[in-house]
C-alpha positions as semicolon CSV with decimal commas, in nm:
position;residue;x (nm);y (nm);z (nm)
1;X;-7,333;26,835;3,418
2;X;-7,669;26,795;3,585
3;X;-7,957;27,033;3,556
4;X;-8,150;27,156;3,857
5;X;-8,520;27,232;3,813
6;X;-8,734;27,396;4,080
7;X;-9,103;27,454;4,021
8;X;-9,299;27,706;4,225
9;X;-9,546;27,560;4,470
10;X;-9,891;27,721;4,496
11;X;-9,871;28,031;4,712
12;X;-9,492;28,013;4,748
13;X;-9,309;28,345;4,763
14;X;-9,028;28,426;4,523
15;X;-8,779;28,448;4,811
16;X;-8,866;28,096;4,926
17;X;-8,839;27,964;4,570
18;X;-8,492;28,115;4,532
19;X;-8,387;27,968;4,868
20;X;-8,498;27,620;4,757
21;X;-8,312;27,664;4,428
22;X;-7,990;27,769;4,605
23;X;-8,015;27,472;4,841
24;X;-8,060;27,229;4,551
25;X;-7,765;27,379;4,363
26;X;-7,537;27,344;4,664
27;X;-7,648;26,989;4,745
28;X;-7,620;26,865;4,387
29;X;-7,258;26,981;4,347
30;X;-7,327;27,180;4,030
31;X;-7,159;27,491;4,166
32;X;-6,848;27,299;4,272
33;X;-6,825;27,131;3,931
34;X;-6,859;27,468;3,757
35;X;-6,579;27,618;3,964
36;X;-6,353;27,323;3,886
37;X;-6,420;27,355;3,513
38;X;-6,375;27,732;3,516
39;X;-5,999;27,707;3,475
40;X;-5,783;27,430;3,331
41;X;-5,560;27,267;3,591
42;X;-5,237;27,090;3,508
43;X;-5,175;26,738;3,638
44;X;-4,921;26,880;3,884
45;X;-5,183;27,116;4,029
46;X;-5,431;26,828;4,065
47;X;-5,172;26,613;4,246
48;X;-5,080;26,900;4,475
49;X;-5,444;26,962;4,568
50;X;-5,502;26,593;4,627
51;X;-5,194;26,571;4,849
52;X;-5,312;26,872;5,050
53;X;-5,663;26,729;5,083
54;X;-5,532;26,397;5,220
55;X;-5,304;26,574;5,469
56;X;-5,590;26,798;5,580
57;X;-5,821;26,500;5,637
58;X;-5,552;26,325;5,841
59;X;-5,515;26,633;6,061
60;X;-5,891;26,643;6,115
61;X;-5,892;26,274;6,209
62;X;-5,614;26,335;6,463
63;X;-5,800;26,635;6,604
64;X;-6,124;26,442;6,653
65;X;-5,952;26,123;6,772
66;X;-6,048;25,902;6,481
67;X;-5,702;25,756;6,433
């Protein structure tokens, strides 16, 4: 797991600092990794999710004409 560090810039408001922190967390994937680790998934659940993800991406490709 990676660690995100955000240091306050001179004269930066607390709201802006929190916004930068949230943006870094979302872009780094830490939140997604945490949610995945939150609950143990069986191999069957992982396969099912993967199968759904592939089907979903195929549908998006068809929709946008990237076949």
